N, C-alpha and C positions, 0 to 999 in steps of 0.2 A: 215690946221694948227689950225683953231678954234676948230675943233672936237677933236684934240689931247689935247688942253688946257682944254677943258671941261672934257675929259676923265681923264687927270691928276688930275684935281680938285676933281673929284668924288673919285678917288683912294687915295687921300691925306688924309687918316684917320690915327689916331694913330696906331702905330705898334701893341699895345696890342689888338686893336679891330679887327685886320685882322686875318683871318684863311686861311692858304694855304692848298690846297688839295695835299697830298703826295700820292705816290704809293709805292708798295712793291719794295724794292731795293734802294729807295731814301736815301742818306746819307747826314746828315746835318753837318755843320761846326760850331765851336764856333767862336766868333767875331774875335779873333786873327788869327785863321787858315784861315778864309774867307778873311780877310784883306791881309794876305800873298799871298793867291791864286789870288786875283784880282789886287793887287798893280803893276802898270806898264804894265798891260795886256790890250789887246783889245779882246773883245768877238765879234765874227762875227756870225750872225744868218743866217738862210737859205734864208731869204728875202734880204740878203746883208746889212741889218742894222748893225751898229757897235756901241758897247758901249766901250768907252775908259776910263779906270780907271787909271789915272796918279798917280804916287807914291806920289806926293805932295797933293793929295786929290782932284785935279781938275777932272772933268768928262765932257764928251761930248757924245752925241748920235747922229749919223748921219743916217738918213733914207736911205734905199736902193736906192731910187729915188732922193736923195739929201735933203738938209735942215738939219740943225744941232741945237741941244739944248745944252746949257752949264749949268754947275752947279758944285757942290762939293759933294763928296760921303763920307760915313762913314758906317762902319759895326756895327751891333747890335748883340745881342745874337741870338741863334737859327737859324743861317744861313741867317739872314736878312741884306740886304744892302739898305740904304736910300740915295736918291739923293735930295738935295735941289737945285732947278734950280734958275737961276738968276732972274726969275720972282717971286720967293718966294714960289712957289708950291713945296711941298715935295712929293716924290713918293718912296714907299718902296716895294721891291720884296724879295722873298726868293730864294736863289741860292743853289741848291742841286747837288749832283753827283749821277749818276745812270749808272752802267755798264761802268764806266770810262769817261762818258760824263757829262759836266756841263749842267744844265737845269735851266732856269729862270722861277719861278712860280709867277704868279700875284695873287693879292688878289681876283680877280673875277674868279679864277679857270683855267686860261689858262696856258699852258706849252710851253715854247719856248726853244727847244734844241739849243745848241751852236755848230757850225760847228767845226770839229776837226782842230787844228792848223796845218798849212802846215809846212813841213821841219822837 
């Protein structure tokens, strides 16, 4: 858990200072479209981690092996969503769509595809 806090603190830089690596086919959202896409949704990752974007702005991330972080989310321009955790740490990621799938891009160049919704 300490490693995650350190990682979150390192990634907690101003949105304007971050540059996300995109790939051919990545489609970005404006703030309103991204908010509509995330509001009330749960994104499930391939490691079974879950990001829950509640319609009232509350957020929680649960690790695949357990443990949950709580905060509030808001969208910015250029497909960016920022979460301010209850600890005061802010984390911003870019969420794009590619070939019909959502992908979370981190400021350090990682790509985390979201599993397709069941049903």
